[in-house]
ZATORZA-876387 format. One record per residue (C-alpha): residue number from 1; x, y, z. Coordinates in steps of 0.5 Angstrom, whole numbers, plus 500, padded with zeros to 3 digits. Example, Ala and Ser with C-alpha at 12.3 -4.5 7.8 and 13.67 -1.06 7.14 Angstrom:
<recs>
rec pos:1	X:525	Y:491	Z:516;
rec pos:2	X:527	Y:498	Z:514;
</recs>
This chain:
<recs>
rec pos:1	X:449	Y:449	Z:526;
rec pos:2	X:455	Y:450	Z:531;
rec pos:3	X:460	Y:455	Z:529;
rec pos:4	X:466	Y:458	Z:532;
rec pos:5	X:466	Y:466	Z:534;
rec pos:6	X:472	Y:469	Z:537;
rec pos:7	X:471	Y:476	Z:540;
rec pos:8	X:477	Y:481	Z:542;
rec pos:9	X:477	Y:488	Z:545;
rec pos:10	X:483	Y:491	Z:544;
rec pos:11	X:480	Y:498	Z:546;
rec pos:12	X:475	Y:499	Z:551;
rec pos:13	X:472	Y:506	Z:547;
rec pos:14	X:472	Y:503	Z:540;
rec pos:15	X:468	Y:500	Z:534;
rec pos:16	X:465	Y:493	Z:533;
rec pos:17	X:469	Y:490	Z:527;
rec pos:18	X:466	Y:483	Z:524;
rec pos:19	X:471	Y:479	Z:520;
rec pos:20	X:470	Y:473	Z:517;
rec pos:21	X:475	Y:468	Z:516;
rec pos:22	X:471	Y:462	Z:512;
rec pos:23	X:478	Y:458	Z:510;
rec pos:24	X:478	Y:457	Z:517;
rec pos:25	X:471	Y:457	Z:519;
rec pos:26	X:471	Y:462	Z:524;
rec pos:27	X:468	Y:469	Z:524;
rec pos:28	X:472	Y:474	Z:529;
rec pos:29	X:468	Y:480	Z:532;
rec pos:30	X:473	Y:485	Z:534;
rec pos:31	X:472	Y:491	Z:538;
rec pos:32	X:477	Y:497	Z:536;
rec pos:33	X:483	Y:498	Z:531;
rec pos:34	X:489	Y:498	Z:536;
rec pos:35	X:496	Y:495	Z:535;
rec pos:36	X:496	Y:487	Z:535;
rec pos:37	X:500	Y:487	Z:541;
rec pos:38	X:494	Y:489	Z:546;
rec pos:39	X:489	Y:484	Z:543;
rec pos:40	X:491	Y:478	Z:547;
rec pos:41	X:490	Y:481	Z:554;
rec pos:42	X:482	Y:482	Z:552;
rec pos:43	X:480	Y:475	Z:549;
rec pos:44	X:473	Y:473	Z:551;
rec pos:45	X:473	Y:466	Z:553;
rec pos:46	X:468	Y:463	Z:548;
rec pos:47	X:468	Y:459	Z:542;
rec pos:48	X:464	Y:455	Z:538;
rec pos:49	X:467	Y:450	Z:532;
rec pos:50	X:464	Y:449	Z:525;
rec pos:51	X:462	Y:441	Z:524;
rec pos:52	X:466	Y:438	Z:519;
rec pos:53	X:460	Y:435	Z:515;
rec pos:54	X:457	Y:441	Z:514;
rec pos:55	X:459	Y:448	Z:512;
rec pos:56	X:457	Y:454	Z:517;
rec pos:57	X:450	Y:457	Z:514;
rec pos:58	X:449	Y:464	Z:513;
rec pos:59	X:443	Y:463	Z:519;
rec pos:60	X:448	Y:460	Z:523;
rec pos:61	X:453	Y:466	Z:523;
rec pos:62	X:448	Y:471	Z:524;
rec pos:63	X:445	Y:467	Z:530;
rec pos:64	X:453	Y:467	Z:533;
rec pos:65	X:454	Y:474	Z:531;
rec pos:66	X:448	Y:476	Z:535;
rec pos:67	X:450	Y:472	Z:541;
rec pos:68	X:457	Y:475	Z:541;
rec pos:69	X:454	Y:482	Z:540;
rec pos:70	X:449	Y:481	Z:546;
rec pos:71	X:454	Y:478	Z:551;
rec pos:72	X:459	Y:484	Z:549;
rec pos:73	X:453	Y:489	Z:551;
rec pos:74	X:451	Y:485	Z:557;
rec pos:75	X:458	Y:486	Z:559;
rec pos:76	X:458	Y:493	Z:559;
rec pos:77	X:463	Y:494	Z:553;
rec pos:78	X:462	Y:500	Z:549;
rec pos:79	X:461	Y:498	Z:542;
rec pos:80	X:458	Y:501	Z:536;
rec pos:81	X:458	Y:499	Z:529;
rec pos:82	X:460	Y:504	Z:523;
rec pos:83	X:455	Y:509	Z:522;
rec pos:84	X:453	Y:506	Z:515;
rec pos:85	X:451	Y:499	Z:518;
rec pos:86	X:445	Y:502	Z:521;
rec pos:87	X:442	Y:504	Z:514;
rec pos:88	X:438	Y:500	Z:510;
rec pos:89	X:442	Y:497	Z:504;
rec pos:90	X:439	Y:496	Z:497;
rec pos:91	X:440	Y:489	Z:494;
rec pos:92	X:438	Y:490	Z:487;
rec pos:93	X:444	Y:489	Z:482;
rec pos:94	X:440	Y:493	Z:476;
rec pos:95	X:445	Y:499	Z:476;
rec pos:96	X:451	Y:495	Z:478;
rec pos:97	X:457	Y:500	Z:479;
rec pos:98	X:453	Y:506	Z:478;
rec pos:99	X:453	Y:511	Z:483;
rec pos:100	X:446	Y:511	Z:485;
rec pos:101	X:448	Y:504	Z:488;
rec pos:102	X:451	Y:505	Z:495;
rec pos:103	X:457	Y:501	Z:497;
rec pos:104	X:456	Y:496	Z:502;
rec pos:105	X:458	Y:497	Z:509;
rec pos:106	X:466	Y:496	Z:509;
rec pos:107	X:471	Y:498	Z:514;
rec pos:108	X:477	Y:496	Z:511;
rec pos:109	X:483	Y:501	Z:510;
rec pos:110	X:489	Y:501	Z:506;
rec pos:111	X:493	Y:498	Z:511;
rec pos:112	X:495	Y:491	Z:512;
rec pos:113	X:491	Y:487	Z:517;
rec pos:114	X:493	Y:480	Z:519;
rec pos:115	X:489	Y:475	Z:522;
rec pos:116	X:491	Y:472	Z:529;
rec pos:117	X:491	Y:465	Z:526;
rec pos:118	X:497	Y:464	Z:521;
rec pos:119	X:495	Y:462	Z:514;
rec pos:120	X:500	Y:457	Z:510;
rec pos:121	X:500	Y:457	Z:502;
rec pos:122	X:495	Y:453	Z:499;
rec pos:123	X:497	Y:448	Z:494;
rec pos:124	X:492	Y:448	Z:488;
rec pos:125	X:491	Y:441	Z:489;
rec pos:126	X:488	Y:443	Z:496;
rec pos:127	X:483	Y:448	Z:493;
rec pos:128	X:477	Y:443	Z:492;
rec pos:129	X:478	Y:441	Z:499;
rec pos:130	X:476	Y:448	Z:501;
rec pos:131	X:468	Y:449	Z:502;
rec pos:132	X:467	Y:456	Z:500;
rec pos:133	X:462	Y:459	Z:495;
rec pos:134	X:465	Y:461	Z:489;
rec pos:135	X:461	Y:467	Z:488;
rec pos:136	X:465	Y:470	Z:495;
rec pos:137	X:472	Y:469	Z:492;
rec pos:138	X:476	Y:473	Z:487;
rec pos:139	X:482	Y:470	Z:484;
rec pos:140	X:488	Y:474	Z:481;
rec pos:141	X:493	Y:471	Z:476;
rec pos:142	X:500	Y:475	Z:475;
rec pos:143	X:504	Y:475	Z:469;
rec pos:144	X:511	Y:478	Z:468;
rec pos:145	X:512	Y:481	Z:475;
rec pos:146	X:505	Y:484	Z:476;
rec pos:147	X:505	Y:482	Z:483;
rec pos:148	X:508	Y:489	Z:485;
rec pos:149	X:501	Y:491	Z:485;
rec pos:150	X:498	Y:485	Z:489;
rec pos:151	X:496	Y:490	Z:495;
rec pos:152	X:493	Y:496	Z:491;
rec pos:153	X:489	Y:490	Z:487;
rec pos:154	X:487	Y:487	Z:494;
rec pos:155	X:484	Y:494	Z:496;
rec pos:156	X:480	Y:495	Z:490;
rec pos:157	X:477	Y:488	Z:491;
rec pos:158	X:475	Y:490	Z:498;
rec pos:159	X:472	Y:496	Z:496;
rec pos:160	X:468	Y:493	Z:490;
rec pos:161	X:466	Y:487	Z:494;
rec pos:162	X:466	Y:487	Z:502;
rec pos:163	X:467	Y:481	Z:505;
rec pos:164	X:471	Y:478	Z:499;
rec pos:165	X:476	Y:472	Z:500;
rec pos:166	X:482	Y:473	Z:495;
rec pos:167	X:487	Y:468	Z:492;
rec pos:168	X:493	Y:470	Z:489;
rec pos:169	X:497	Y:466	Z:484;
rec pos:170	X:503	Y:467	Z:480;
rec pos:171	X:506	Y:461	Z:476;
rec pos:172	X:512	Y:465	Z:474;
rec pos:173	X:513	Y:467	Z:481;
rec pos:174	X:520	Y:470	Z:482;
rec pos:175	X:525	Y:474	Z:486;
rec pos:176	X:522	Y:480	Z:482;
rec pos:177	X:515	Y:480	Z:485;
rec pos:178	X:517	Y:484	Z:491;
rec pos:179	X:512	Y:483	Z:497;
rec pos:180	X:508	Y:478	Z:495;
rec pos:181	X:511	Y:474	Z:501;
rec pos:182	X:507	Y:479	Z:505;
rec pos:183	X:501	Y:477	Z:503;
rec pos:184	X:501	Y:470	Z:506;
rec pos:185	X:498	Y:471	Z:513;
rec pos:186	X:493	Y:476	Z:511;
rec pos:187	X:486	Y:474	Z:514;
rec pos:188	X:482	Y:475	Z:507;
rec pos:189	X:488	Y:473	Z:502;
rec pos:190	X:491	Y:466	Z:500;
rec pos:191	X:497	Y:465	Z:496;
rec pos:192	X:496	Y:459	Z:492;
rec pos:193	X:501	Y:455	Z:488;
rec pos:194	X:500	Y:450	Z:482;
rec pos:195	X:496	Y:451	Z:476;
rec pos:196	X:490	Y:455	Z:478;
rec pos:197	X:485	Y:459	Z:473;
rec pos:198	X:484	Y:466	Z:475;
rec pos:199	X:478	Y:471	Z:474;
rec pos:200	X:483	Y:476	Z:471;
rec pos:201	X:490	Y:478	Z:470;
rec pos:202	X:495	Y:483	Z:472;
rec pos:203	X:501	Y:483	Z:467;
rec pos:204	X:507	Y:487	Z:468;
rec pos:205	X:511	Y:490	Z:463;
rec pos:206	X:515	Y:487	Z:458;
rec pos:207	X:522	Y:487	Z:461;
rec pos:208	X:520	Y:482	Z:466;
rec pos:209	X:516	Y:478	Z:461;
rec pos:210	X:517	Y:470	Z:461;
rec pos:211	X:511	Y:467	Z:459;
rec pos:212	X:504	Y:469	Z:456;
rec pos:213	X:497	Y:465	Z:457;
rec pos:214	X:490	Y:467	Z:460;
rec pos:215	X:489	Y:471	Z:454;
rec pos:216	X:482	Y:470	Z:454;
rec pos:217	X:481	Y:473	Z:461;
rec pos:218	X:480	Y:480	Z:463;
rec pos:219	X:486	Y:484	Z:465;
rec pos:220	X:490	Y:490	Z:468;
rec pos:221	X:496	Y:493	Z:466;
rec pos:222	X:501	Y:494	Z:471;
rec pos:223	X:508	Y:498	Z:471;
rec pos:224	X:513	Y:499	Z:477;
rec pos:225	X:518	Y:502	Z:473;
rec pos:226	X:520	Y:509	Z:469;
rec pos:227	X:517	Y:510	Z:462;
rec pos:228	X:524	Y:509	Z:459;
rec pos:229	X:525	Y:502	Z:462;
rec pos:230	X:520	Y:498	Z:458;
rec pos:231	X:516	Y:498	Z:451;
rec pos:232	X:509	Y:500	Z:453;
rec pos:233	X:506	Y:497	Z:447;
rec pos:234	X:509	Y:490	Z:448;
rec pos:235	X:504	Y:486	Z:452;
rec pos:236	X:501	Y:479	Z:451;
rec pos:237	X:496	Y:478	Z:446;
rec pos:238	X:490	Y:479	Z:450;
rec pos:239	X:483	Y:478	Z:447;
rec pos:240	X:480	Y:485	Z:450;
rec pos:241	X:484	Y:491	Z:452;
rec pos:242	X:486	Y:492	Z:459;
rec pos:243	X:480	Y:495	Z:463;
rec pos:244	X:485	Y:498	Z:468;
rec pos:245	X:492	Y:500	Z:469;
rec pos:246	X:496	Y:501	Z:475;
rec pos:247	X:502	Y:505	Z:474;
rec pos:248	X:507	Y:507	Z:479;
rec pos:249	X:508	Y:514	Z:475;
rec pos:250	X:504	Y:519	Z:471;
rec pos:251	X:509	Y:519	Z:465;
rec pos:252	X:504	Y:515	Z:461;
rec pos:253	X:497	Y:519	Z:464;
rec pos:254	X:493	Y:521	Z:458;
rec pos:255	X:497	Y:519	Z:453;
rec pos:256	X:492	Y:516	Z:447;
rec pos:257	X:498	Y:512	Z:444;
rec pos:258	X:499	Y:508	Z:450;
rec pos:259	X:492	Y:507	Z:452;
rec pos:260	X:485	Y:509	Z:451;
rec pos:261	X:482	Y:512	Z:457;
rec pos:262	X:475	Y:511	Z:454;
rec pos:263	X:476	Y:503	Z:456;
rec pos:264	X:482	Y:503	Z:461;
rec pos:265	X:482	Y:507	Z:467;
rec pos:266	X:489	Y:509	Z:469;
rec pos:267	X:490	Y:508	Z:477;
rec pos:268	X:496	Y:512	Z:480;
rec pos:269	X:498	Y:507	Z:485;
rec pos:270	X:506	Y:509	Z:487;
rec pos:271	X:510	Y:503	Z:489;
rec pos:272	X:511	Y:507	Z:495;
rec pos:273	X:504	Y:506	Z:498;
rec pos:274	X:505	Y:498	Z:498;
rec pos:275	X:512	Y:499	Z:502;
rec pos:276	X:508	Y:504	Z:507;
rec pos:277	X:504	Y:498	Z:509;
rec pos:278	X:510	Y:494	Z:510;
rec pos:279	X:513	Y:500	Z:515;
rec pos:280	X:507	Y:502	Z:518;
rec pos:281	X:510	Y:502	Z:525;
rec pos:282	X:516	Y:506	Z:523;
rec pos:283	X:512	Y:511	Z:519;
rec pos:284	X:506	Y:513	Z:524;
rec pos:285	X:508	Y:511	Z:531;
rec pos:286	X:515	Y:514	Z:531;
rec pos:287	X:516	Y:515	Z:539;
rec pos:288	X:515	Y:508	Z:540;
rec pos:289	X:519	Y:505	Z:534;
rec pos:290	X:525	Y:509	Z:535;
rec pos:291	X:526	Y:508	Z:543;
rec pos:292	X:532	Y:504	Z:542;
rec pos:293	X:535	Y:508	Z:536;
rec pos:294	X:533	Y:515	Z:538;
rec pos:295	X:533	Y:520	Z:531;
rec pos:296	X:537	Y:525	Z:534;
rec pos:297	X:544	Y:524	Z:536;
rec pos:298	X:546	Y:519	Z:531;
rec pos:299	X:554	Y:518	Z:530;
rec pos:300	X:554	Y:518	Z:523;
rec pos:301	X:552	Y:524	Z:518;
rec pos:302	X:549	Y:520	Z:512;
rec pos:303	X:548	Y:513	Z:509;
rec pos:304	X:546	Y:510	Z:502;
rec pos:305	X:545	Y:504	Z:499;
rec pos:306	X:544	Y:503	Z:492;
rec pos:307	X:546	Y:497	Z:487;
rec pos:308	X:543	Y:501	Z:481;
rec pos:309	X:549	Y:506	Z:480;
rec pos:310	X:547	Y:512	Z:476;
rec pos:311	X:551	Y:519	Z:475;
rec pos:312	X:546	Y:523	Z:479;
rec pos:313	X:547	Y:519	Z:485;
rec pos:314	X:554	Y:519	Z:485;
rec pos:315	X:555	Y:526	Z:484;
rec pos:316	X:551	Y:528	Z:490;
rec pos:317	X:554	Y:523	Z:494;
rec pos:318	X:561	Y:525	Z:492;
rec pos:319	X:558	Y:532	Z:493;
rec pos:320	X:556	Y:531	Z:500;
rec pos:321	X:563	Y:527	Z:502;
rec pos:322	X:566	Y:534	Z:500;
rec pos:323	X:561	Y:538	Z:504;
rec pos:324	X:562	Y:534	Z:510;
rec pos:325	X:570	Y:534	Z:509;
rec pos:326	X:570	Y:541	Z:510;
rec pos:327	X:567	Y:540	Z:518;
rec pos:328	X:572	Y:536	Z:522;
rec pos:329	X:567	Y:532	Z:526;
rec pos:330	X:563	Y:530	Z:520;
rec pos:331	X:569	Y:528	Z:516;
rec pos:332	X:569	Y:521	Z:514;
rec pos:333	X:561	Y:520	Z:516;
rec pos:334	X:558	Y:520	Z:509;
rec pos:335	X:558	Y:512	Z:508;
rec pos:336	X:556	Y:508	Z:501;
rec pos:337	X:554	Y:502	Z:504;
rec pos:338	X:552	Y:498	Z:497;
rec pos:339	X:555	Y:497	Z:491;
rec pos:340	X:555	Y:504	Z:488;
rec pos:341	X:561	Y:508	Z:491;
rec pos:342	X:562	Y:503	Z:496;
rec pos:343	X:566	Y:506	Z:502;
rec pos:344	X:564	Y:502	Z:508;
rec pos:345	X:563	Y:495	Z:509;
rec pos:346	X:557	Y:493	Z:513;
rec pos:347	X:561	Y:488	Z:517;
rec pos:348	X:568	Y:484	Z:517;
rec pos:349	X:564	Y:478	Z:513;
rec pos:350	X:559	Y:482	Z:509;
rec pos:351	X:561	Y:488	Z:505;
rec pos:352	X:554	Y:490	Z:504;
rec pos:353	X:547	Y:490	Z:508;
rec pos:354	X:544	Y:483	Z:508;
rec pos:355	X:538	Y:484	Z:503;
rec pos:356	X:533	Y:482	Z:508;
rec pos:357	X:534	Y:488	Z:513;
rec pos:358	X:529	Y:494	Z:513;
rec pos:359	X:531	Y:501	Z:513;
rec pos:360	X:531	Y:502	Z:520;
rec pos:361	X:536	Y:496	Z:521;
rec pos:362	X:540	Y:499	Z:516;
rec pos:363	X:540	Y:506	Z:518;
rec pos:364	X:540	Y:506	Z:525;
rec pos:365	X:546	Y:510	Z:526;
rec pos:366	X:545	Y:515	Z:521;
rec pos:367	X:542	Y:522	Z:521;
rec pos:368	X:541	Y:523	Z:514;
rec pos:369	X:539	Y:518	Z:508;
rec pos:370	X:540	Y:519	Z:501;
rec pos:371	X:533	Y:517	Z:497;
rec pos:372	X:534	Y:519	Z:490;
rec pos:373	X:530	Y:516	Z:485;
rec pos:374	X:532	Y:513	Z:478;
rec pos:375	X:529	Y:519	Z:475;
rec pos:376	X:525	Y:525	Z:477;
rec pos:377	X:519	Y:523	Z:473;
rec pos:378	X:512	Y:525	Z:474;
rec pos:379	X:508	Y:521	Z:479;
rec pos:380	X:514	Y:516	Z:480;
rec pos:381	X:515	Y:515	Z:487;
rec pos:382	X:518	Y:508	Z:490;
rec pos:383	X:520	Y:505	Z:496;
rec pos:384	X:527	Y:509	Z:496;
rec pos:385	X:523	Y:515	Z:500;
rec pos:386	X:519	Y:510	Z:504;
rec pos:387	X:525	Y:506	Z:507;
rec pos:388	X:529	Y:513	Z:508;
rec pos:389	X:523	Y:515	Z:512;
rec pos:390	X:522	Y:508	Z:516;
rec pos:391	X:529	Y:509	Z:518;
rec pos:392	X:528	Y:515	Z:523;
rec pos:393	X:533	Y:519	Z:519;
rec pos:394	X:531	Y:525	Z:515;
rec pos:395	X:531	Y:523	Z:508;
rec pos:396	X:534	Y:528	Z:502;
rec pos:397	X:529	Y:526	Z:496;
rec pos:398	X:531	Y:527	Z:489;
rec pos:399	X:524	Y:526	Z:485;
rec pos:400	X:518	Y:528	Z:483;
rec pos:401	X:516	Y:533	Z:489;
rec pos:402	X:509	Y:534	Z:487;
rec pos:403	X:508	Y:526	Z:488;
rec pos:404	X:512	Y:526	Z:495;
rec pos:405	X:508	Y:531	Z:498;
rec pos:406	X:502	Y:528	Z:497;
rec pos:407	X:504	Y:522	Z:500;
rec pos:408	X:509	Y:525	Z:506;
rec pos:409	X:509	Y:531	Z:510;
rec pos:410	X:513	Y:536	Z:507;
rec pos:411	X:516	Y:538	Z:513;
rec pos:412	X:519	Y:531	Z:514;
rec pos:413	X:524	Y:531	Z:509;
rec pos:414	X:529	Y:535	Z:505;
rec pos:415	X:526	Y:536	Z:498;
rec pos:416	X:532	Y:537	Z:493;
rec pos:417	X:528	Y:542	Z:488;
rec pos:418	X:525	Y:545	Z:494;
rec pos:419	X:532	Y:547	Z:497;
rec pos:420	X:535	Y:549	Z:490;
rec pos:421	X:529	Y:554	Z:489;
rec pos:422	X:530	Y:556	Z:497;
rec pos:423	X:537	Y:557	Z:495;
rec pos:424	X:536	Y:561	Z:488;
rec pos:425	X:539	Y:555	Z:484;
rec pos:426	X:536	Y:553	Z:478;
rec pos:427	X:539	Y:546	Z:477;
rec pos:428	X:541	Y:544	Z:470;
rec pos:429	X:538	Y:538	Z:467;
rec pos:430	X:541	Y:533	Z:469;
rec pos:431	X:543	Y:537	Z:475;
rec pos:432	X:551	Y:539	Z:475;
rec pos:433	X:556	Y:538	Z:480;
rec pos:434	X:555	Y:545	Z:482;
rec pos:435	X:548	Y:544	Z:483;
rec pos:436	X:549	Y:538	Z:488;
rec pos:437	X:554	Y:541	Z:492;
rec pos:438	X:550	Y:547	Z:493;
rec pos:439	X:545	Y:542	Z:496;
rec pos:440	X:550	Y:538	Z:500;
rec pos:441	X:552	Y:544	Z:503;
rec pos:442	X:545	Y:546	Z:505;
rec pos:443	X:544	Y:539	Z:508;
rec pos:444	X:551	Y:540	Z:513;
rec pos:445	X:548	Y:547	Z:515;
rec pos:446	X:541	Y:544	Z:517;
rec pos:447	X:545	Y:538	Z:521;
rec pos:448	X:549	Y:543	Z:525;
rec pos:449	X:543	Y:547	Z:527;
rec pos:450	X:540	Y:542	Z:532;
rec pos:451	X:533	Y:546	Z:532;
rec pos:452	X:532	Y:546	Z:525;
rec pos:453	X:534	Y:539	Z:524;
rec pos:454	X:529	Y:537	Z:530;
rec pos:455	X:524	Y:540	Z:526;
rec pos:456	X:524	Y:535	Z:521;
rec pos:457	X:524	Y:529	Z:526;
rec pos:458	X:519	Y:532	Z:531;
rec pos:459	X:513	Y:528	Z:527;
rec pos:460	X:510	Y:522	Z:531;
rec pos:461	X:507	Y:521	Z:524;
rec pos:462	X:510	Y:523	Z:517;
rec pos:463	X:504	Y:520	Z:513;
rec pos:464	X:500	Y:525	Z:509;
rec pos:465	X:493	Y:522	Z:510;
rec pos:466	X:489	Y:527	Z:506;
rec pos:467	X:493	Y:529	Z:500;
rec pos:468	X:487	Y:532	Z:497;
rec pos:469	X:489	Y:538	Z:502;
rec pos:470	X:496	Y:539	Z:500;
rec pos:471	X:497	Y:543	Z:493;
rec pos:472	X:503	Y:544	Z:489;
rec pos:473	X:504	Y:551	Z:487;
rec pos:474	X:499	Y:556	Z:485;
rec pos:475	X:498	Y:559	Z:478;
rec pos:476	X:496	Y:566	Z:476;
rec pos:477	X:488	Y:564	Z:476;
rec pos:478	X:489	Y:561	Z:483;
rec pos:479	X:489	Y:554	Z:481;
rec pos:480	X:494	Y:549	Z:483;
rec pos:481	X:499	Y:546	Z:479;
rec pos:482	X:498	Y:539	Z:480;
rec pos:483	X:491	Y:538	Z:480;
rec pos:484	X:487	Y:531	Z:480;
rec pos:485	X:484	Y:530	Z:473;
rec pos:486	X:489	Y:534	Z:470;
rec pos:487	X:496	Y:532	Z:472;
rec pos:488	X:494	Y:526	Z:476;
rec pos:489	X:487	Y:521	Z:476;
rec pos:490	X:486	Y:520	Z:483;
rec pos:491	X:490	Y:521	Z:490;
rec pos:492	X:495	Y:516	Z:491;
rec pos:493	X:492	Y:509	Z:492;
rec pos:494	X:492	Y:506	Z:497;
rec pos:495	X:492	Y:511	Z:503;
rec pos:496	X:494	Y:507	Z:510;
rec pos:497	X:489	Y:510	Z:514;
rec pos:498	X:483	Y:512	Z:510;
rec pos:499	X:477	Y:507	Z:509;
rec pos:500	X:478	Y:504	Z:502;
rec pos:501	X:470	Y:506	Z:500;
rec pos:502	X:473	Y:514	Z:502;
rec pos:503	X:478	Y:512	Z:497;
rec pos:504	X:474	Y:509	Z:491;
rec pos:505	X:467	Y:514	Z:492;
rec pos:506	X:464	Y:518	Z:486;
rec pos:507	X:469	Y:523	Z:487;
rec pos:508	X:475	Y:519	Z:488;
rec pos:509	X:477	Y:519	Z:480;
rec pos:510	X:479	Y:513	Z:477;
rec pos:511	X:480	Y:508	Z:483;
rec pos:512	X:472	Y:509	Z:483;
rec pos:513	X:472	Y:508	Z:476;
rec pos:514	X:476	Y:501	Z:477;
rec pos:515	X:471	Y:499	Z:483;
rec pos:516	X:465	Y:500	Z:478;
rec pos:517	X:468	Y:496	Z:473;
rec pos:518	X:470	Y:490	Z:477;
rec pos:519	X:463	Y:490	Z:480;
rec pos:520	X:460	Y:490	Z:472;
rec pos:521	X:465	Y:484	Z:471;
rec pos:522	X:463	Y:480	Z:476;
rec pos:523	X:456	Y:481	Z:478;
rec pos:524	X:454	Y:475	Z:481;
rec pos:525	X:460	Y:476	Z:486;
rec pos:526	X:457	Y:483	Z:487;
rec pos:527	X:450	Y:480	Z:488;
rec pos:528	X:452	Y:475	Z:493;
rec pos:529	X:457	Y:479	Z:497;
rec pos:530	X:452	Y:485	Z:498;
rec pos:531	X:447	Y:481	Z:500;
rec pos:532	X:451	Y:478	Z:505;
rec pos:533	X:453	Y:485	Z:508;
rec pos:534	X:446	Y:487	Z:508;
rec pos:535	X:444	Y:481	Z:512;
rec pos:536	X:450	Y:483	Z:517;
rec pos:537	X:448	Y:490	Z:517;
rec pos:538	X:441	Y:488	Z:519;
rec pos:539	X:443	Y:484	Z:525;
rec pos:540	X:447	Y:490	Z:527;
rec pos:541	X:441	Y:495	Z:526;
rec pos:542	X:436	Y:490	Z:530;
rec pos:543	X:440	Y:490	Z:536;
rec pos:544	X:442	Y:497	Z:536;
</recs>
């Protein structure tokens, strides 16, 4: 049967990546993982299109891919499959989810990889027209703004079922579901509208509850809020307990009155991790990202945008205004651009920055950005530090220091509690005006020292790719004060630059547990997709 294959070679010294896009009826064979802007110059001019009468069979795909590999090899392109692709893969499902059953080859990382061909939203009425094996598709339903965790759930599914096509559906979709629009256009993800029956459900906390249905399906608890903001026992009346819980913080970790850890796998997935995926370029390609707005030499000291006015934020803002006022050239350069403590309009028309702007657009003229969490709760890490880092300014962070250095290099931001310790200050709870003023004076001092300030900005990437190597404090017995399985269940998930299989293996903690549960819940999908992956690996093994 005829088929369409598109080959791209973004980099010469790179690996082969095969990406199936069954909705569009094509398989892409790409060489390398370079920036999308490089890909167009290396398109190879051949394509075969699937017939409209008959879906592309597995054998047809295999022949097409084999042909692509042969053509690329003859052209002298240096290709290689991932190391695991050359290994025989067992297709037995007798031990679904067990460690003895190695996962199929999977090159997916925690990053968002968009297909070159845009996807549009698919209406429920159109789903029947798409010819796809249902055992290769997983549909996630969202309730009560469970959409906040669409990306980590997609990544867990990619780890569990390599080559899976994922559909997202939310009949209660509203403005709170931040980021779901970003799912549109991703190669293996389809956002659907209308009544679609999911395979399982992600439900958010009661503060966002609008309706309850799908109670008979497997489900996952999610919360992107501090523990004080919601009732953790007020979920929809499901037939079975949640098999997993995705939480942005650790306030409820190992709390037996909240969940049964023998049934529910608690996965630590800070909301910051999703936002990192949306700001990849500004966080790890900074020399290029800030060519037009260099990090050094910006005219204003500090900026801050918040619509959630809280006392500790106002206290620090006031302290920084006062500390800057003691230096003539800094007076009047600390700006509150949002509704809280507002002292500078965005423009003659808009008092506040438009909601669609990102951190690099809002803070391009600021050397520092205030990144203050709602609370300094264990593990609670949101978009605030991400947006500040993505602006190119140096963040001043107030939150859980231990969580922050698991996600960002500690040399790339000023942590409030670390600086207080360095200053010999023991902050009150909550921090007093004097505590905040001591921190503000320290920020001014760093800003006045060009060499010291540059030590925070001289990082091409601010991301902590290997958080397991970063420890926080040491006890008398030599152990860390923030250890996996004790204070947190897994490394922050998903990490941008790590294979999802590395983040969900047998030593990963609850992310690996969740992947094994997914395989057990959907054994037919696991069997079909692993068989497909094994067939693809066999082609590579035969060729190389």
